C-alpha positions, -999 to 999 in steps of 0.1 A, spaced: 50 -473 96 78 -472 72 94 -439 63 85 -426 28 120 -433 15 119 -468 30 85 -476 15 97 -464 -19 128 -487 -17 106 -516 -8 84 -509 -38 113 -506 -62 129 -539 -49 96 -557 -52 92 -545 -88 128 -554 -96 125 -590 -83 89 -595 -92 88 -580 -127 122 -570 -141 141 -601 -132 128 -634 -146 160 -655 -142 195 -651 -127 209 -643 -162 190 -610 -161 212 -596 -133 237 -568 -144 265 -576 -119 279 -607 -103 269 -595 -68 240 -619 -65 256 -650 -81 290 -652 -64 300 -687 -53 314 -687 -18 333 -720 -17 333 -756 -32 299 -773 -27 299 -807 -9 285 -837 -28 254 -841 -7 244 -805 -13 251 -808 -50 228 -838 -51 201 -819 -32 203 -790 -57 197 -813 -85 164 -823 -70 150 -787 -71 125 -779 -98 140 -761 -128 117 -730 -126 125 -726 -89 163 -729 -96 161 -703 -123 147 -678 -98 178 -680 -76 195 -646 -69 218 -654 -39 254 -643 -33 267 -675 -20 254 -710 -12 244 -705 25 240 -740 38 252 -745 74 264 -778 88 246 -806 106 210 -797 98 192 -830 107 159 -823 125 166 -786 127 140 -758 124 153 -732 99 140 -698 90 150 -684 56 150 -646 56 142 -635 21 135 -669 6 127 -656 -30 116 -684 -53 123 -710 -27 154 -728 -41 174 -728 -9 144 -737 12 139 -768 -9 175 -777 -6 174 -773 32 141 -793 34 160 -823 21 188 -818 46 167 -813 77 146 -844 69 109 -851 77 114 -843 114 128 -809 106 111 -778 91 120 -749 69 100 -716 68 107 -691 40 95 -655 43 97 -630 14 82 -596 7 77 -602 -31 44 -619 -37 53 -632 -71 84 -650 -57 64 -666 -29 38 -678 -54 65 -695 -75 79 -712 -44 44 -724 -32 36 -737 -66 60 -766 -62 54 -777 -26 37 -810 -36 63 -816 -63 92 -815 -39 74 -834 -11 68 -863 -36 104 -859 -50 119 -864 -15 94 -892 -6 80 -873 24 46 -881 38 39 -844 43 56 -812 33 82 -798 57 83 -764 41 61 -733 47 63 -700 28 51 -667 41 45 -634 23 59 -608 47 88 -586 57 120 -600 73 122 -569 96 86 -576 108 86 -613 117 62 -608 146 35 -596 121 41 -629 102 33 -648 134 69 -660 141 73 -665 179 103 -659 202 131 -684 203 114 -708 178 142 -716 154 175 -734 155 190 -716 126 182 -684 107 198 -680 73 197 -654 46 212 -653 11 220 -618 -2 188 -602 11 195 -581 42 211 -554 20 177 -549 3 161 -538 35 167 -501 46 165 -509 84 192 -535 89 192 -531 127 155 -541 128 163 -572 106 190 -583 130 168 -575 160 140 -597 148 164 -625 138 178 -624 173 144 -625 188 132 -657 170 165 -676 175 169 -701 204 198 -693 227 233 -702 214 218 -708 180 229 -690 149 222 -667 120 242 -679 91 241 -655 61 257 -641 30 254 -605 21 271 -577 3 294 -552 21 311 -520 11 347 -507 16 334 -473 27 302 -454 36 281 -451 4 275 -417 -11 239 -405 -18 242 -412 -56 247 -449 -49 222 -452 -20 194 -437 -42 202 -456 -74 173 -480 -82 192 -505 -103 221 -507 -77 195 -513 -50 181 -542 -70 215 -555 -77 223 -557 -40 248 -529 -40 229 -496 -32 218 -509 2 250 -527 11 263 -521 47 298 -507 54 315 -539 66 326 -524 100 290 -515 109 280 -552 110 299 -559 143 286 -527 158 250 -535 150 252 -572 159 268 -566 194 244 -538 201 215 -562 197 232 -590 218 249 -613 193 284 -625 199 311 -609 177 306 -619 140 325 -649 127 337 -643 91 335 -675 71 341 -667 34 344 -637 12 346 -629 -25 352 -596 -44 324 -584 -66 330 -573 -101 308 -548 -120 306 -556 -157 285 -526 -166 302 -494 -177 273 -471 -166 272 -487 -131 310 -486 -128 308 -448 -134 283 -444 -106 302 -466 -81 336 -449 -86 362 -459 -60 338 -479 -38 345 -516 -36 321 -544 -28 325 -579 -14 300 -608 -8 307 -624 26 293 -651 47 291 -646 85 279 -666 115 262 -646 142 254 -665 175 228 -656 200 250 -653 231 242 -668 265 257 -654 297 290 -671 304 312 -675 334 350 -674 336 369 -679 304 383 -713 301 403 -731 274 393 -764 258 411 -790 238 387 -800 210 389 -830 187 367 -832 156 355 -868 150 343 -863 114 307 -870 122 291 -842 101 278 -852 66 298 -836 39 326 -826 63 341 -860 71 377 -848 68 375 -813 81 350 -788 94 355 -751 86 340 -730 114 352 -697 100 381 -681 83 402 -686 114 393 -721 126 392 -753 105 390 -785 124 409 -815 109 395 -849 118 412 -865 149 434 -835 154 434 -815 186 426 -777 185 428 -753 214 401 -727 219 381 -709 246 352 -728 262 328 -700 251 337 -706 215 334 -744 219 298 -740 232 289 -721 199 301 -749 176 272 -767 158 260 -797 179 294 -799 196 282 -827 220 280 -851 191 308 -840 168 334 -821 187 347 -838 218 366 -822 246 400 -838 250 431 -835 271 413 -833 305 385 -810 294 386 -773 301 408 -752 324 409 -716 334 423 -693 307 443 -667 326 463 -653 298 471 -658 262 507 -657 250 502 -664 213 498 -636 187 463 -636 173 459 -634 135 422 -633 134 407 -622 101 376 -600 105 379 -579 73 360 -595 44 381 -575 18 413 -589 33 400 -624 33 387 -621 -3 421 -608 -15 439 -636 4 416 -662 -11 422 -648 -46 459 -650 -40 458 -686 -27 436 -697 -57 463 -684 -81 491 -705 -65 475 -735 -49 458 -767 -62 426 -775 -41 425 -809 -24 396 -832 -24 379 -813 4 382 -780 -14 410 -769 9 443 -753 1 476 -745 18 475 -738 56 448 -731 81 446 -702 105 437 -706 142 428 -678 165 439 -675 201 
């Protein structure tokens, strides 16, 4: 049974997204509409196929579309009006499947209204999308079984749930081993004071329930995930004087992370990895996270454990240089970015002095040890 405070927050969030907000333009901050990075052509085309009413109900804080989705089973945690589910349904194809779960009945009803429309639009014989009215921290009650999905994804929703550990615990339970949770969410620069944590509008705007960024790694590893891999980050601006007053010195960032369900590993080894450009939309390079970007036909050195986490590495990332060898010590100096505020500030700085290339890239690429 939810605590009285948690139940009240749920009700307020349901009201905000079910009755107050009718379209993304009704939002009072940019927390839920921040663009994470340039959108590949095949995803832009998929977005154009989504029905207009569904697209207007989008409140995400980044386009959370992982790579190499063909035939995958994907669970969308907090699917809202279904925009991202319908994008993903095109990318997984008829042999894949997308399940969306959301606690706001009105949002689920909007999404379900267009099941047949999108099935016909994509030329599918049957719909490969299912929507469930339920809670993302109670996936068992929604009938979702252990280790049943290849990818869990979420777009600016986990912050809306009071019990974030339970959300991550359930996401871990339903993931297959070595598969991933790929998600955007809002994080804070410090522990939030009571005034912010109890502010109804700030909760609805994805700020009042935001997690202090250092807590994510603690919660994730407590549950059993590998350490979080930071992908992108953008600073959030508050363009409302009253909300600015309440927030004070606290800063917010929207960030995308990968969390992998770890498997038990043996001795640490090093692999030489060559990306062959086989992933649609990433033919020239594959950005794994803020520290690793794989250029096509270029060799990258990494641990075997990390290599095993790469998306469908057996088809797209090939061991080279004699395979893997024992990694006894590391003599390079790691420069691994884990702080989303640092990454967001660096990204802003790079945007001001670099011209993006055709792949959306700019300047140099970091590589961790």
